[in-house]
DODO-937809 format. One line per field, with one value per residue (C-alpha): residue number from 1; residue in three letters; x, y, z. Coordinates in steps of 0.25 Angstrom, whole numbers, m for minus. Example, Ala and Ser with C-alpha at 12.3 -4.5 7.8 and 13.67 -1.06 7.14 Angstrom:
% DODO-937809
n <- 1 2
res <- ALA SER
east <- 49 55
north <- m18 m4
up <- 31 29
//
This chain:
% DODO-937809
n <- 1 2 3 4 5 6 7 8 9 10 11 12 13 14 15 16 17 18 19 20 21 22 23 24 25 26 27 28 29 30 31 32 33 34 35 36 37 38 39 40 41 42 43 44 45 46 47 48 49 50 51 52 53 54 55 56 57 58 59 60 61 62 63 64 65 66 67 68 69 70 71 72 73 74 75 76 77 78 79 80 81 82 83 84 85 86 87 88 89 90 91 92 93 94 95 96 97 98 99 100 101 102 103 104 105 106 107 108 109 110 111 112 113 114 115 116 117 118 119 120 121 122 123 124 125 126 127 128 129 130 131 132 133 134 135 136 137 138 139 140 141 142 143 144 145 146 147 148 149 150 151 152 153 154 155 156 157 158 159 160 161 162 163 164 165 166 167 168 169 170 171 172 173 174 175 176 177 178 179 180 181 182 183 184 185 186 187 188 189 190 191 192 193 194 195 196 197 198 199 200 201 202 203 204 205 206 207 208 209 210 211 212 213 214 215 216 217 218 219 220 221 222 223 224 225 226 227 228 229 230 231 232 233 234 235 236 237 238 239 240 241 242 243 244 245 246 247 248 249 250 251 252 253 254 255 256 257 258 259 260 261 262 263 264 265 266 267 268 269 270 271 272 273 274 275 276 277 278 279 280 281 282 283 284 285 286 287 288 289 290 291 292 293 294 295 296 297 298 299 300 301 302 303 304 305 306 307 308 309 310 311 312 313 314 315 316 317 318 319 320 321 322 323 324 325 326 327 328 329 330 331 332 333 334 335 336 337 338 339 340 341 342 343 344 345 346 347 348 349 350 351 352 353 354 355 356 357 358 359 360 361 362 363 364 365 366 367 368 369 370 371 372 373 374 375 376 377 378 379 380 381 382 383 384 385 386 387 388 389 390 391 392 393 394 395 396 397 398 399 400 401 402 403 404 405 406 407 408 409 410 411 412 413 414 415 416 417 418 419 420 421 422 423 424 425 426 427 428 429 430 431 432 433 434 435 436 437 438 439 440 441 442 443 444 445 446 447 448 449 450 451 452 453 454 455 456 457 458 459 460 461 462 463 464 465 466 467 468 469 470 471 472 473 474 475 476 477 478 479 480 481 482 483 484 485 486 487 488 489 490 491 492 493 494 495 496 497 498 499 500 501 502 503 504 505 506 507 508 509 510 511 512 513 514 515 516 517 518 519 520 521 522 523 524 525 526 527 528 529 530 531 532 533 534 535 536 537 538 539 540 541 542 543 544 545 546 547 548 549 550 551 552 553 554 555 556 557 558 559 560 561 562 563 564 565 566 567 568 569 570 571 572 573 574 575 576 577 578 579 580 581 582 583 584 585 586 587 588 589 590 591 592 593 594 595 596 597 598 599 600 601 602 603 604 605 606 607 608 609 610 611 612 613 614 615 616 617 618 619 620 621 622 623 624 625 626 627 628 629 630 631 632 633 634 635 636 637 638 639 640 641 642 643 644 645 646 647 648 649 650 651 652 653 654 655 656 657 658 659 660 661 662 663 664 665 666 667 668 669 670 671
res <- MET LYS ASN LYS LEU ILE LEU LEU SER MET LEU LEU SER THR GLY ALA LEU LEU PRO SER CYS VAL SER GLU ASN GLU LYS THR SER VAL GLU PRO SER VAL SER GLU VAL SER SER GLU GLN ALA SER SER SER GLU LYS GLU SER SER SER SER SER SER SER LYS GLU TYR THR PHE ASN LEU HIS LYS GLU VAL THR GLU LEU LYS VAL GLY ASP SER LEU GLN LEU THR TYR GLU THR ASN PHE GLU GLU ALA THR VAL SER PHE GLU SER ASP ASN GLU GLU VAL LEU SER VAL SER ALA SER GLY LEU VAL LYS ALA PHE LYS LYS GLY GLU ALA LYS ILE THR ALA THR LEU ALA GLY THR GLU LEU LYS ASP SER VAL SER PHE HIS VAL VAL THR ALA ASP GLU TYR TYR LEU SER ARG ALA ALA THR ALA LEU GLU THR SER LEU ALA MET GLU LYS GLU ASN ALA VAL GLY GLY SER PHE ASP THR SER THR PHE LYS VAL TYR LYS ASP SER LEU GLN ILE ASN TYR SER GLU THR ASN LYS GLU LYS PHE TYR MET GLU GLY ASN THR LEU ARG ASP LEU LEU LEU THR ASP LYS LYS VAL THR ASP THR GLU ILE GLY VAL VAL GLY GLU ASP LEU GLU GLN GLU LYS VAL ASP ASN TYR LEU LYS LEU ALA ARG TYR ASP TRP ASN ASN ASN VAL VAL TYR GLY PHE SER ASN LEU VAL LYS GLU ILE ILE LYS GLY LYS TYR PHE TYR GLY PHE ASP SER ALA LYS GLU GLY MET GLN ALA SER ILE ALA LYS GLU ASP ASP LEU THR LYS TYR SER PHE GLU THR LYS TYR LEU ASP ASP SER VAL SER TYR ASP LYS LYS TYR TYR GLU ASN ALA LEU SER PHE THR PHE ASP ASN ASN ASP GLN LEU THR ALA GLY GLN TYR ASP ILE LYS GLU TYR ASP ALA SER ASP TYR ASP ALA GLU ASN LYS LYS LEU THR ALA SER ALA THR PRO ARG LYS ASN LEU SER SER SER PHE SER LEU ALA TYR GLY ARG ARG GLY GLU GLU ASP ASP GLU ALA LEU ASP LYS SER ASP TYR LEU ILE GLN SER PHE GLU ILE ASP THR SER GLY PHE ARG ASN LEU GLY GLU GLY GLU ALA LEU LEU TYR VAL GLY ASP GLN GLU PRO LEU GLU VAL LYS ASN VAL LEU PRO ALA ILE TYR LEU GLU ASP THR PHE THR VAL LYS SER ILE SER ASP THR SER VAL LEU SER THR SER LYS GLN GLY LYS ALA THR TYR ILE THR ALA LEU LYS SER GLY GLU ALA THR ILE GLU VAL GLU THR SER MET LEU LYS THR ALA SER LEU LYS VAL LYS VAL ILE ASP ILE PRO VAL SER LYS ILE GLU PHE GLY ALA ASN VAL GLN LYS GLU ILE ASP VAL GLY GLN LYS ALA GLU TYR LYS VAL GLU VAL SER PRO VAL ASN ALA GLY ASP ARG SER TRP THR ALA GLU PHE GLU ASN GLU GLU MET LYS ASN VAL ALA SER LEU THR ILE ASP GLN ASP ASN SER LYS PHE ILE LEU GLU GLY LEU SER GLY GLY LYS VAL LYS ILE ILE VAL LYS SER VAL SER ASN PRO GLU VAL GLY ALA SER ILE GLU VAL THR VAL LYS ALA LYS ALA GLU GLU THR GLY ILE ASP ALA VAL LYS ALA LEU MET ILE GLY SER THR TYR LYS ASN SER LEU GLY THR LEU ILE ILE LYS ASP GLY THR ASN GLY THR ALA SER LEU SER GLY GLY ASN GLU TYR THR PHE THR TYR HIS LEU ILE GLU GLN SER GLY ASP PHE VAL PHE SER ILE ASP SER VAL THR PRO THR SER SER ILE ASN ASP ASP LYS TYR GLN LEU GLN THR GLY THR GLY LYS SER SER ARG GLU PRO ASN THR ILE SER LYS ASP GLY LYS THR LEU ILE ILE THR ASN VAL LYS THR SER ARG GLY LEU THR LEU LEU ARG CYS THR LYS GLN
east <- 3 17 24 36 47 41 46 35 25 15 16 16 2 m3 3 8 23 26 39 44 56 58 62 74 68 59 72 77 91 102 112 125 131 143 141 150 149 153 166 161 156 161 169 171 181 188 202 202 216 230 242 251 266 272 262 262 268 256 243 229 217 203 196 185 178 165 159 143 137 123 117 121 134 147 161 175 184 198 210 225 237 252 252 257 248 237 226 214 202 189 179 165 159 145 143 128 130 143 151 165 172 187 190 183 170 160 145 133 122 113 112 122 137 149 164 174 188 199 212 225 230 244 243 234 230 215 205 189 178 164 152 139 129 114 103 103 92 101 113 107 99 111 118 106 105 120 119 106 113 125 115 108 119 122 108 108 121 121 106 102 88 80 65 54 43 38 45 59 68 80 90 97 109 99 86 78 66 55 47 35 29 30 22 24 38 45 58 65 75 82 78 88 87 74 70 58 49 44 33 26 13 4 m4 5 18 23 36 36 47 51 61 73 87 92 78 68 77 90 100 99 84 86 96 86 76 86 94 85 72 61 52 40 29 20 30 41 52 64 75 81 79 90 83 70 75 81 69 60 69 70 55 52 40 37 39 55 67 65 50 47 33 29 30 36 47 58 72 83 93 104 105 116 120 124 116 102 94 80 71 58 47 35 24 9 3 m8 m9 m23 m31 m41 m31 m19 m8 5 17 29 39 52 62 74 85 98 111 122 137 139 129 118 104 98 85 74 61 50 39 27 18 5 m4 m16 m13 m21 m9 1 3 7 11 21 24 23 13 3 5 m7 m3 m4 0 m12 m2 11 18 32 40 55 66 79 90 101 114 123 127 116 115 107 92 88 76 68 69 57 59 52 53 44 33 33 20 24 11 m3 m16 m26 m37 m50 m59 m65 m66 m77 m68 m69 m58 m44 m36 m49 m59 m71 m73 m85 m82 m80 m76 m64 m58 m45 m33 m29 m20 m19 m6 m4 9 14 3 9 15 20 11 16 12 5 4 m4 6 m3 m18 m20 m32 m32 m45 m52 m45 m37 m31 m30 m24 m33 m24 m15 m26 m26 m40 m43 m55 m63 m64 m72 m75 m64 m53 m39 m28 m22 m7 m3 12 18 31 38 33 23 11 m4 m14 m29 m38 m50 m63 m71 m86 m98 m109 m123 m133 m142 m151 m155 m163 m167 m161 m167 m178 m183 m195 m207 m214 m210 m217 m218 m205 m197 m185 m181 m168 m169 m155 m153 m145 m138 m133 m122 m114 m102 m111 m104 m114 m123 m130 m145 m157 m170 m183 m197 m207 m214 m212 m225 m218 m208 m220 m221 m205 m192 m181 m166 m155 m142 m130 m122 m133 m136 m151 m162 m170 m185 m192 m207 m215 m229 m238 m237 m229 m216 m208 m193 m186 m171 m163 m148 m141 m132 m143 m157 m165 m161 m168 m177 m190 m197 m211 m212 m224 m223 m233 m240 m236 m247 m251 m244 m252 m250 m236 m229 m238 m236 m221 m220 m226 m216 m203 m195 m205 m201 m210 m208 m214 m208 m201 m193 m193 m193 m189 m193 m182 m187 m195 m187 m178 m180 m173 m178 m174 m181 m181 m168 m159 m161 m160 m161 m163 m173 m179 m194 m206 m221 m231 m245 m254 m270 m269 m258 m244 m234 m220 m211 m196 m187 m173 m168 m154 m149 m141 m138 m135 m148 m153 m161 m169 m174 m184 m179 m183 m186 m190 m202 m217 m220 m224 m233 m242 m253 m244 m236 m227 m236 m236 m249 m254 m252 m238 m239 m238 m228 m230 m219 m223 m211 m201 m193 m191 m185 m199 m204 m210 m217 m224 m219 m229 m222 m228 m223 m217
north <- 23 25 12 12 1 m4 m17 m24 m14 m25 m30 m17 m14 m27 m20 m34 m32 m32 m40 m46 m51 m62 m58 m62 m70 m78 m83 m97 m100 m102 m112 m105 m111 m107 m97 m87 m73 m60 m54 m40 m36 m26 m30 m26 m33 m31 m35 m39 m40 m39 m49 m47 m41 m55 m58 m45 m52 m61 m56 m61 m56 m62 m59 m50 m48 m54 m48 m50 m64 m69 m79 m93 m88 m95 m87 m93 m84 m82 m74 m71 m72 m73 m83 m97 m108 m99 m105 m96 m97 m90 m85 m78 m69 m73 m87 m85 m76 m82 m94 m97 m110 m113 m112 m98 m102 m92 m95 m84 m90 m77 m62 m54 m50 m58 m57 m69 m68 m76 m78 m82 m94 m92 m76 m66 m61 m61 m55 m54 m51 m46 m52 m47 m58 m55 m62 m67 m56 m45 m51 m52 m39 m31 m37 m35 m20 m18 m26 m17 m4 m8 m13 0 8 m1 m1 14 15 2 m3 m2 m9 m19 m25 m24 m34 m31 m18 m14 m2 4 13 22 31 43 37 25 19 9 1 m3 m9 m7 5 10 16 27 33 42 52 66 78 88 89 84 68 64 52 48 38 31 23 17 29 41 46 56 64 68 77 70 81 90 86 96 101 90 78 73 66 53 52 55 44 34 38 36 24 16 7 14 7 15 12 23 33 25 25 16 17 5 m10 m12 m1 m8 m21 m15 m7 m21 m28 m17 m16 m1 m6 m19 m26 m29 m29 m15 m15 m29 m33 m41 m56 m55 m62 m57 m63 m59 m68 m70 m81 m90 m82 m70 m61 m64 m59 m64 m56 m61 m57 m64 m57 m57 m44 m40 m25 m28 m36 m41 m46 m51 m57 m64 m61 m68 m59 m62 m53 m58 m48 m52 m45 m47 m49 m35 m32 m27 m30 m37 m43 m44 m52 m49 m60 m59 m69 m64 m74 m74 m72 m85 m92 m87 m96 m84 m93 m100 m89 m95 m98 m110 m122 m118 m104 m99 m84 m76 m67 m70 m57 m54 m43 m43 m33 m33 m25 m24 m17 m10 3 12 18 29 27 18 16 10 23 32 44 56 63 51 55 70 76 76 81 85 92 101 93 99 89 100 109 108 101 108 98 95 106 115 117 126 134 143 157 155 140 136 123 117 116 102 94 79 72 66 60 53 44 44 57 67 78 91 105 113 128 136 142 151 156 162 171 174 181 169 159 160 150 151 140 134 126 117 118 127 132 139 149 153 169 173 168 165 155 153 143 138 132 123 119 108 110 102 113 104 111 109 120 121 130 135 141 149 153 158 148 153 147 137 133 137 129 127 118 105 105 120 125 127 132 141 147 161 165 153 154 144 143 140 136 140 131 136 128 125 127 134 145 158 166 157 169 170 179 175 184 182 182 194 205 200 187 195 196 181 177 184 180 180 175 168 176 165 165 150 151 160 161 163 168 166 180 176 166 165 160 165 162 164 165 162 167 166 180 176 169 174 165 153 152 146 149 142 146 145 145 153 149 157 153 146 155 149 144 138 138 142 154 158 156 164 176 174 173 186 192 198 196 205 208 215 203 199 198 186 186 174 173 162 149 143 153 166 175 180 192 191 202 202 199 184 182 169 162 152 141 139 132 134 123 124 120 121 133 140 141 137 144 133 138 126 131 144 149 160 172 180 177 173 180 168 179 186 180 167 160 146 134 127 129 138 138 126 119 128 141 139 149 154 162 168 164 177 178 190 185 176 171 163 157 151 163 160 170 170 169 158 158 170 173 181 187 193 201 201 215
up <- m27 m22 m18 m10 m9 4 10 15 10 7 21 28 22 30 43 46 48 63 66 81 91 101 113 121 132 120 113 116 120 109 109 103 90 83 72 64 71 63 65 61 74 83 94 108 118 131 135 150 152 146 147 159 156 155 143 135 124 121 115 115 109 106 92 95 81 86 99 96 96 94 103 98 91 93 92 93 99 93 99 94 103 102 114 109 112 118 127 128 138 136 146 145 155 152 148 147 135 129 131 127 126 129 115 114 107 111 111 112 122 124 123 131 134 136 136 133 139 133 141 136 144 151 150 155 141 140 130 130 120 124 116 113 111 105 100 86 82 88 81 68 69 72 59 50 55 51 38 34 37 29 18 18 15 3 m1 m2 m10 m19 m20 m35 m34 m29 m26 m16 m18 m32 m32 m37 m35 m42 m37 m47 m45 m41 m40 m35 m42 m37 m46 m39 m52 m67 m66 m52 m49 m41 m43 m32 m38 m37 m45 m41 m26 m26 m23 m31 m31 m45 m44 m56 m55 m65 m65 m62 m59 m48 m46 m31 m24 m11 m6 m9 m4 6 9 14 10 15 6 14 11 m3 m4 2 m8 m20 m15 m6 m8 1 12 14 25 30 28 36 25 25 15 10 12 22 30 29 33 45 49 47 56 67 66 61 53 59 72 73 82 87 87 93 96 109 105 92 87 78 73 63 58 47 38 35 22 31 21 24 38 42 51 57 66 71 79 82 77 87 84 78 89 79 69 75 66 68 58 55 46 40 34 27 21 13 11 0 2 2 14 5 8 m4 m2 8 11 21 24 32 37 44 52 60 75 77 69 80 93 103 113 106 98 84 73 74 66 56 55 40 37 32 25 19 14 8 3 m2 m7 m14 m16 m27 m26 m37 m43 m46 m59 m66 m69 m80 m89 m77 m69 m69 m76 m73 m87 m92 m84 m87 m95 m111 m116 m110 m113 m106 m100 m106 m98 m90 m102 m113 m124 m138 m144 m142 m136 m134 m123 m119 m106 m102 m97 m81 m83 m74 m78 m72 m81 m82 m90 m96 m98 m111 m110 m103 m97 m83 m81 m69 m65 m70 m67 m78 m80 m90 m100 m108 m110 m123 m119 m104 m105 m109 m99 m86 m77 m62 m51 m41 m32 m40 m52 m63 m69 m82 m82 m94 m93 m105 m119 m129 m132 m125 m126 m113 m113 m101 m98 m90 m82 m92 m103 m110 m114 m118 m123 m123 m130 m122 m128 m117 m120 m111 m109 m108 m98 m104 m92 m79 m70 m55 m45 m40 m29 m32 m23 m30 m17 m6 6 10 17 12 4 m7 m16 m30 m37 m51 m60 m72 m84 m89 m76 m85 m90 m92 m84 m75 m68 m68 m63 m56 m55 m52 m65 m60 m49 m42 m38 m28 m19 m18 m17 m16 m25 m22 m31 m23 m24 m32 m42 m40 m34 m30 m17 m16 m4 m3 2 m1 m8 m23 m35 m41 m54 m54 m68 m68 m80 m85 m85 m96 m103 m100 m109 m99 m87 m78 m69 m57 m50 m35 m26 m13 m2 8 22 29 42 55 66 80 86 73 72 87 85 73 81 93 84 85 96 110 122 134 148 160 164 151 136 127 112 103 93 84 85 96 103 112 122 135 144 158 169 178 166 163 148 140 126 126 116 115 109 108 112 107 119 120 111 118 115 126 126 129 133 130 134 141 140 149 141 153 168 175 187 195 202 190 178 172 159 160 150 150 145 157 172 170 161 165 164 152 144 132 119 115 101 95 100 109 123 129 143 150 164 169 170 184 195 209 214 203 190 184 171 160 150 138 126 112 108
//
């Protein structure tokens, strides 16, 4: 299990996170109220006229630090002039969007553009400022995005750790470690130019290469791994909680401002302390028709006085669709959440240091000692094993220390006698093969030069038992073949070959005996009625063997249809008008005068002592000349004149051969 620092991972697994927005035409009008407006916004202004030549010694300028307002804001305009006892008048070019009082108090009523012009009485001096009025959501969304961009840079350079639900993480000078639990941790670190992932669980530890800088990794991605907490959902990775908050608001993973769902409500606001934002979405999820749900999601995130993101909280309430009043777009009075889910994160900032005792150390998990696994061998004692000639066993090792360790590569360092043992590679596995009787010691080495050895004794094992497989046939018919499996024990015998022969020479007239090429079975074929006895013996140990008696039954004489068909199969029937060949018990071919050729299927019908030859299907195998003889399906011209075959199989009569003048009879004689 490879856990990631995933904001809302517990929520994502439900597939429930789907936010929403209120459209402009759904919003109620807002009565403006006086509030402070930031003076850090970019300004744009226009000066419509300048003083006449008689007043050039006077100056008059509006202060233009603020040019963007949200609906409901008020702003007191101020100005600078060297005109004593100045009187100034103000005028808005779009009163529906922005009004201005005689004293220069601006009030924003609705989204749009407006320009305020101020005139210095007694002069021709004027100045103006253009305002952009946006909704509260647009206003705070813009500022939140700017704050998150600023915070991301600080998070990347100054974050030293934090938490996500029950997990914590720590950023060191050259690595980043995530602590999912006491026994489940992950560290991203550099080894030369290679970015690596060291993952520890309660059962194993792995060290995986992510990529090489300059080859398949850009430095920016390396910095992301080593400096920012990661959010990973279905291979969609976001680095840094500042980025994650931004993407949630925009709707990259759920419904948001950039991916609005029809009928959804979404809002964003900034609280009075000016460091905390709140983002809310409400929507009906009808993507699954049989399980509609209503969601109310709330995300809050906080900055410190240095504009650094420090904390975030995401809460989700899931209701049955029946709890949602669609007409009034709100929950019913009796609505109760069927799920309450919550997730949070925090960030701490400071100076990053070297790794401490809490950091995972790869060297702690390198194999310190091991032994060759003899579970596939015949153990003789500690450090010794037995093999039989011809045996091939995988060479495997067992770790001794540490208990949880990194997988390592093992190589065969030496074999004391290569005439007794050899090794070979099959894919990634190494196998030991016993070549002949004797003893040899094999030594294995890890990549870290740790070694282990095993003394192997190789001996020949004689055959101790031969028997026949299950379901042997004790009776066969003349002409029938039967297979007899021969089982040799033990399966690891040095020479498992065997011979099979009849008890005496006369039995060869009753059956034939053939040994299969792989020496696993023999085949009997009945030749004539009688009994045979087959004796099987081990080649390497002739004292070990087995025998079996088989009765061959003579074939009863065939009668009726089967007898006639047996006489027809393989026969050719001819007369001057054509030739029919009976291939087997159901198929034949026909070549008729004039060049028409066919394949056909047939069957025989015994009828009142005669045998009717029924043609079931006809398939032309040449171009058919309609003026010449044509073969047809059926049992003949009529029931009184059927196609027939004589009982001795010598005469075949076809009564429904078609010609241009009608049907004709084809009498063929067996050749």
